[in-house]
N, C-alpha and C positions, 0 to 999 in steps of 0.2 A: 324287323320286317314282318309283315302280315302275310297270310296265305294269298291275299289279293295282290299286294305289291310284288310278291315273288312271282306270281303267275304273269303279271303284266310287265315285269322288268322295270319297275319304277321305284322311287323312294317314298312317295306320298300317295295316300289313297284318294287322290283328287284327279278326276278325269275331265278333260276338255270335251264338251259335247260336240258332235259333228254338225257344224252349222254352215249350210250353203251361203255363200256371200261373205260371211265373216272369215272363213278359212279358205278363200279362193286361191291363196298361195300357201307355201309351207311355212311362211314367216311366223304366224301365231303358234302353230303346232310346235315348231322348233323352240320357241321361247318358253312354252309351257314345259316341254321335255327337259330343257336345260335347268329349269327351276325345280325339277324333281317330280313334276306331275306326269300324267299319262294322256297325251293328245290323241284324239281320234279324228281323222281327216274325212270329210264328206265325199265319198265316191260317187254318190248320186247316180246319174246316167252317163258319166264321163266315159269316153272311149279310151282304149288302152294307151293310145299315143298322147292323150292329155294327162292321164293318171300316172303313167310311168315316170316322168321326170320328178313328180312330187314324191312318189314312193322311194325312188332312188336317192333323192336328196335327204329324206328323213332317215333312210337306212344307213346312209353314210355318217350322219351327224347325231343320231340318237340311238339309245339302246332299246327303248321301249316306246312303241307307238302303234296305232291301229288305223284301220280303214272301215268306214261304215257304208253299207249299201241299203237304199230303199228298194226292197226286192221287186216291186212292180215295175220299176223303170231301170233296173240294173242291167248293165252290159256284162254278159257272161264271160267274155274274154278279159274284161277288167277284173272280174272276181278272181279268175285264175291267176292273173298277174299279182293281185294283192295277196292271195293265199301263198304264193311262192316267195314273195319278197317282204311282206309285212309280218311281224310276230303276232299280230292280233287282228281279227276281222269280226265285225258284228253286223246284224241285220235288223230291219224294222219294216213295219207296214204289211206283213203277211203272217200267216200261221207258221210256227216253227217247222222247218223242212229238213228232215234227216239227210236228204241228198245234198243240200247246201252246206250243212254242218260237216258232212263227210268230206266234201270238197276242200274245206278249210283245214280240217284236222289231218287229212291225208297228206297235205303239203307241209305239215309240221307246225301250223299256226294254232293259237288259242282262239276259240270261237265263243262269241257272246250273242245274246238275242235281247232286244229291248221289248218289254212286255207291259201290258196295262191291266192284267188280271192274274190271279193265282192259277187259273186254268192254263193260261198261256205259259206261265212260268213252269208248271209241271210238264207241259208239252215240250218246252225248250230243253229241260233237263233230260227228258226221255229221248229226245232227238240227238243227244250227245253233247250239248253245249257245256262249256266249262264255266260260264258266267252268265247271270241274267241281270238285266238293268230294269229296275222297277220305275216306270215313268208315270208320275202323278199328274193329276188334272191341272195343277198349277203351272206346268211346264209350258214353255213356248214351242212354236213350231207345230208340226203335223201330228195327228192322233189317228187311231183306228176307230175309236168309238168313245162315247161318254163313259169315263171311268171314275174311280174314287180319287180323292185327294191322296197325297203321297203317304202320310203316316198310316192310314188304314190299309192302303195298298201294300205298303212295306210289311206290315204285320202279317197280312195274309200270304204274301210271297215267301217270307221267312219261314212260315209254318209249312209251306208246300214243298220246298226244295232244300237240298243239302249243299248245293254249290254256292260259291260266293255271290252275294247280292249287292249291286250298286244302286244307290238311291238317286233319283233324278226328279227335279221339279220343284221350283220355288227356293232353291238353295243358292244364296249369293253372299253369305256372311260366315264368319267364324262360328257364330252361334248356331246358324243353320247346319253347318257341318257337324258340330258337336252333337246337336239334337239327333241328326240322322244316324250317326255312329252309335250314340247312346241307345237308340231304338233298335239296334242290331245290325244295321247295314255294315258291309265290309268296306265300303267306299262310297264316294259321291260323284255324280256327274253334274258339271256346272256349265251352263250355256250363256244365259243372258248377261251375267256379269262381264264376260269376256267380249261382248259386243263393243264395250267401251275400252278395250285394251289398246294401247298404242300400236300394237302389231296387227290389230284387226283390219280386215279388208272391207268392212262394212262402210257404206257411203256415210260421209259426215252428217247428212240429214237424218239418217237412221240412228246414228250414235247419239246425236243431240236429242232426238225424240225419246230415246230410252232414258237418257239422263234426266229429262224434264218430266218423265211419266211417274205416276204412282201406280200402286197395285190395281186400282180400279180402271185404269186406262188399258189394261191388257184384257182382251175379250176373245172368246171362242166364236168362230164364224165358219161358214161353208163357202165364203165368197171366192177365195183364191183357188179355184179348182179347174180353171180353164186349161185343157190339155192333159190333165191328170188321168191316167187309165183307171184308177180307183179313187174317185173323189171321197173326201172325208173331212172331218172337222180339223181346225187348226187355230192356234192362238196367235194373234197379232195385236198391235196397237190400234185402237179405235180410229185414230187419225188417218191411218192409211186407207181404211175402208171408206171413210168420208171423202177422202181425196179421189179415190177411184170412182165412187158414186157420182162425183161431179164431172167426170170425163164423159165424152160422147161414146156411145156404143160403137164397137168395131174399129176403134182407133188405137193403134199401138201407143203405149205410154212412154216408151223409151227403149234404150239399148243397154244391155248388161254385157260386160266383158269378162269372160272366164276362160282361163287356160289358153289365152291367145285368140279366142273366138269371140265374135260379136254376135250376141243373141237378141233379136228383136223381142220385146216383151209386150204381149197383148194385155189389154185391160183385164184385170182379175186373173192373170197367169200367176203361177206359184214362184217365179224367180224373184228373189229379193235383190236390192240394189247393191252392187259392189262399189268399192271406192271410186272406180272410174266410170260408173254408170252415168248415162246422160238422159235427158228428157225429164218427164214428170216423175222423178224418183219418189216423191211423196205419195204417189198413187200405187207404187209397188208395195208388196207386203213387208211391213216392219215387224217381223217375227220377234216376240218377246214374251217371257213368262211373267207371272205376277211378281216375281222378284225384281222387276224393273224399278220398283219403288226403293230398292236398296242400292241402286247404282247412282252415284252422285257425281262422278268425275272420270275423266280419262286417266288411266294409270298404265305403267308398263305391266306386261303379263306377269313378270317375275314378282312384282309387288302384289298383284292380285293373288297369285299362288301363295305367297307368304302370309297374306291376310287370312286366307282360307285355312292354311296349315295350322294356324294358331288354334283353330277349332279341333283339328285332329289331335293336337298335343293335349288339349284340355280334356279330351275323352280318354286318353291313354293312362 
């Protein structure tokens, strides 16, 4: 057991990235935890009544799991709920905030912060974080700014902090896991590979697009920022931008169903399509990192974790 796995209460240094739409229910998080990994559920802007059933289910069924919040859209009551009931909470999309960190640690939970620079990593450690996640430019989903690729970022973050560092971005294979750990990371955070897990809540069209994509189909854009309080860059598959461009201005592209609620999705809004989404799902953001080129088929989450774990064993 490493210092990271002991801190996160898991067997393997493999963390499921918090992905809205992919983890709309606890199913994928539960499967990753049972396989020995560490799942992080996307708290996003969910209200307490939507988040509570997920956290309670994971607390009953798993020993180690976490909840992530995008700080600009976070519900503070949901943060307090997660800090009280989840063993791990982390944050992204704002400067490390000692008040948020203290909220988590005062409740007895471990606190992490996802960063894109060595300066952010130093600020996270100074704010009291127990863990930092170094998110490289190859990664899918939202970003704060243009940053370095994972390996140079990882080098600079490892030199800047003494707390455990999790590497994120472009990792989808055993070789990628082994490379990140050999470079000094304490663990890895994997997202895109799990879009194609059997337990994923991603819409089948999104899953198929990831399987059919190569690394060059994953692009950074500012397109899907409608309704975001702090617009920023994000990495999606090019096909979803093209589909949204083809839609008429001011027309909702469809409906996403999350936590029992139906959410109308505007053209270029940030909500990705869940399994039960309807409408022009191909125009919703198909978030995916450059590692999409390494995703070739749908697999059970346990099988994906086992594949990745071979890289952890190779490094040990």
